[in-house]
C-alpha positions as CSV (number, residue, x, y, z in Angstrom):
1,M,-10.3,-1.5,19.0
2,T,-7.7,1.3,19.1
3,L,-4.8,0.9,16.8
4,K,-1.5,2.0,18.3
5,F,1.3,3.0,16.0
6,R,5.0,2.5,16.6
7,I,7.2,4.4,14.1
8,L,10.5,3.0,12.9
9,H,12.3,5.7,10.9
10,L,15.1,4.8,8.5
11,E,17.3,6.9,6.3
12,E,17.5,4.5,3.4
13,I,15.9,1.1,2.6
14,S,15.1,-0.9,-0.5
15,S,11.3,-0.8,0.2
16,T,9.2,0.0,3.3
17,N,6.7,-2.5,2.2
18,T,9.3,-5.2,1.9
19,L,10.7,-4.6,5.4
20,A,7.2,-4.4,6.8
21,R,6.4,-7.8,5.2
22,E,9.5,-9.2,6.8
23,Y,8.4,-7.9,10.2
24,A,4.9,-9.3,9.7
25,D,6.3,-12.7,8.7
26,H,8.2,-12.8,12.0
27,G,5.1,-12.1,14.1
28,E,5.3,-8.3,14.6
29,P,2.0,-7.0,16.0
30,E,-0.1,-4.6,14.0
31,G,0.6,-0.9,14.3
32,L,4.2,-1.0,13.0
33,V,4.9,2.0,10.8
34,I,8.2,2.0,8.7
35,A,9.1,5.4,7.3
36,A,12.1,6.1,5.1
37,E,13.8,9.1,3.7
38,Y,14.7,7.2,0.6
39,Q,13.8,3.9,-1.1
40,T,16.2,2.2,-3.5
41,A,13.5,-0.2,-4.8
42,G,10.2,1.4,-4.0
43,R,7.2,-0.2,-5.7
44,G,3.9,1.0,-7.1
45,K,1.2,-1.0,-8.9
46,P,2.4,-4.5,-10.0
47,G,5.4,-4.1,-12.3
48,R,5.9,-0.4,-11.6
49,K,8.6,1.3,-9.6
50,W,8.0,4.2,-7.2
51,F,10.7,6.8,-7.3
52,S,11.0,9.7,-4.9
53,P,14.0,12.0,-4.4
54,K,15.9,11.5,-1.2
55,G,14.5,13.2,1.9
56,K,11.7,15.1,0.0
57,N,8.6,13.1,0.4
58,L,6.7,10.9,2.9
59,L,7.4,7.3,2.2
60,F,5.9,4.8,4.8
61,S,4.2,1.5,5.3
62,V,1.8,0.4,7.9
63,L,1.3,-3.2,9.2
64,I,-2.2,-4.1,10.2
65,R,-3.9,-7.5,11.0
66,P,-7.6,-6.9,10.7
67,P,-10.0,-9.8,11.4
68,I,-11.4,-9.9,7.9
69,A,-11.6,-12.4,5.0
70,P,-8.8,-12.1,2.5
71,S,-11.4,-11.2,-0.2
72,R,-12.1,-8.0,1.8
73,A,-8.5,-6.8,1.8
74,P,-8.9,-4.5,-1.2
75,I,-11.2,-2.2,0.8
76,V,-8.1,-1.2,2.8
77,T,-6.7,0.6,-0.3
78,Q,-9.9,2.8,-0.4
79,I,-9.8,3.4,3.3
80,A,-6.1,4.4,3.2
81,C,-6.7,6.7,0.2
82,R,-9.6,8.4,1.9
83,S,-7.6,8.9,5.1
84,V,-4.8,10.6,3.2
85,A,-7.4,12.7,1.3
86,K,-9.1,13.8,4.5
87,A,-5.7,14.6,6.2
88,L,-4.7,16.7,3.1
89,N,-8.0,18.6,3.2
90,T,-8.1,19.2,7.0
91,R,-4.4,20.1,7.4
92,F,-3.8,22.0,4.1
93,G,-7.2,22.7,2.5
94,I,-6.1,20.6,-0.4
95,N,-8.9,18.8,-2.2
96,S,-7.9,15.5,-3.9
97,A,-9.8,12.9,-5.9
98,F,-9.5,9.2,-5.6
99,K,-8.4,7.6,-8.9
100,R,-9.0,3.9,-8.8
101,P,-7.3,1.7,-8.0
102,N,-4.8,3.4,-5.7
103,D,-4.0,7.1,-6.5
104,L,-4.9,10.5,-5.2
105,L,-5.0,13.3,-7.7
106,V,-5.0,17.1,-7.3
107,N,-6.2,18.9,-10.4
108,G,-5.5,15.8,-12.5
109,K,-1.9,15.4,-11.1
110,K,-0.8,12.5,-8.8
111,I,0.0,13.6,-5.3
112,C,-0.1,10.2,-3.6
113,G,0.0,6.5,-4.4
114,V,-1.0,3.6,-2.1
115,L,0.1,0.0,-2.5
116,V,-1.7,-2.5,-0.3
117,E,-0.3,-6.0,-0.1
118,A,-2.0,-8.8,1.8
119,S,-0.9,-12.2,2.9
120,S,-2.9,-15.2,4.0
121,R,-2.1,-18.2,6.2
122,S,-2.3,-21.8,4.9
123,N,-5.8,-22.1,6.5
124,G,-7.1,-19.3,4.2
125,K,-7.3,-16.7,6.9
126,L,-5.8,-13.2,6.4
127,D,-2.5,-12.9,8.2
128,A,-1.4,-9.3,7.5
129,I,-2.0,-6.3,5.3
130,I,0.9,-3.9,4.5
131,I,-0.2,-0.4,3.4
132,G,2.5,1.5,1.5
133,I,2.0,5.2,1.1
134,G,4.0,7.6,-1.0
135,L,2.9,11.2,-0.6
136,N,4.7,14.0,-2.5
137,V,5.4,16.6,0.1
138,N,8.5,18.8,-0.7
139,A,9.6,17.6,-4.1
140,S,9.7,20.4,-6.7
141,P,8.7,20.1,-10.4
142,P,12.1,19.0,-11.7
143,E,12.1,16.2,-9.1
144,V,8.7,14.7,-9.9
145,L,7.2,13.5,-13.1
146,P,5.2,16.1,-15.1
147,E,2.0,14.3,-14.2
148,A,2.7,14.6,-10.5
149,V,2.4,17.4,-7.9
150,S,3.5,18.0,-4.3
151,I,2.2,19.9,-1.3
152,R,5.1,22.3,-1.7
153,E,4.2,23.0,-5.3
154,I,0.6,23.6,-4.4
155,K,1.2,25.7,-1.2
156,G,4.5,27.4,-2.1
157,K,6.5,26.4,0.9
158,E,8.3,23.4,2.5
159,Y,6.8,21.3,5.2
160,N,8.0,19.2,8.1
161,K,6.9,15.6,7.2
162,V,6.5,14.3,10.7
163,P,3.3,16.2,11.6
164,I,1.9,15.2,8.2
165,L,2.6,11.5,8.9
166,K,1.0,11.9,12.4
167,A,-2.1,13.5,10.8
168,I,-2.5,10.7,8.3
169,L,-2.0,8.0,10.9
170,A,-4.6,9.7,13.2
171,Q,-7.1,9.9,10.4
172,F,-6.4,6.3,9.3
173,R,-6.9,5.1,12.9
174,R,-10.4,6.8,12.9
175,D,-11.3,5.5,9.4
176,I,-10.2,1.9,10.0
177,R,-12.3,1.4,13.2
178,E,-15.4,0.7,11.1
179,L,-13.6,-2.2,9.3
180,Y,-12.6,-3.8,12.6
181,A,-16.1,-3.1,14.2
182,H,-17.9,-4.9,11.3
183,S,-15.5,-7.8,11.4
184,A,-15.9,-8.7,15.0
């Protein structure tokens, strides 16, 4: 299985996860990536909002339809976090730590959050998984919470977000193979 990504880039949206869910509900095949410059109603863990300044950070959701039991869906959060961590390490030499259930930290400060939402069919089979990722790329200290950090803050310069998105997706494609292979 080779997951092929199709990127839909939007300037502003309520939530990339919400739109990805709508596409999934209408039968969109897996591999859709919705990226936005700004979210008006971004979400984090249940009950929490995800705020990111306009145009500064990487905000995207990925639609997958793995052939796994709904009870195995939470493993996707760990796979996504590891993929982002590997991409950060490979591309920037940034070492991050996975903080359960869905965050990546650098020196105790949050650089990335992952929100995975799964839906099942009436027959109990998994229909879709939406993986929402918010990565602090170019935000500066006044634009992020004191307990957060960005790649720019760590490395001292701004970055083009597109190559970072592509690096994360390439790493995720490699990391998710095992899940599909063991499910067949």
